[in-house]
C-alpha positions, 0 to 999 in steps of 0.5 A: 724929202716929199717937197724936194721930190715934188719940186723935181717932178714939177721941173721934169713935168715942165721939161717934158711938156716943152720937149713934147711940144718941140718933138710934135712940131718937128714931127718926131713925137706924137702925144699918146695920152688921149686926154693930152692929145685932145687938149693939144688938138684944141690949143697948146694952152689947154695942153699945158694947163692939163699937164700942169693940173695933173702934176699939181694933183699928184703933188697934192696927193703926195703931200696929203699922204706923206705919212704913209710908209710906201710914199718914198718908194712910190716917189723914187719909182715915179721920179726915176721913170719920169727922168728916163722919159724926159732923158729919152725925149731930150736924146731924140731931139738932139 
């Protein structure tokens, strides 16, 4: 179950990065995370590397700590919140 959740979050992270970049180019969004905003100011590749790195770090923590009882609840909360964020971005772009 942990690996399925990690796969879903990686997919959502890619979709989030794409919708964020498209929304910024259209003038609809701005990046509110100061680290990602700084990376985006340097180059799009740095933004994508940092976003992917944060997602991979989260995935590594989830795999390492998968034996803890609270991990499924945390995964459900994170996955649900991330889904809502991506859906909201897609709705604004349409």
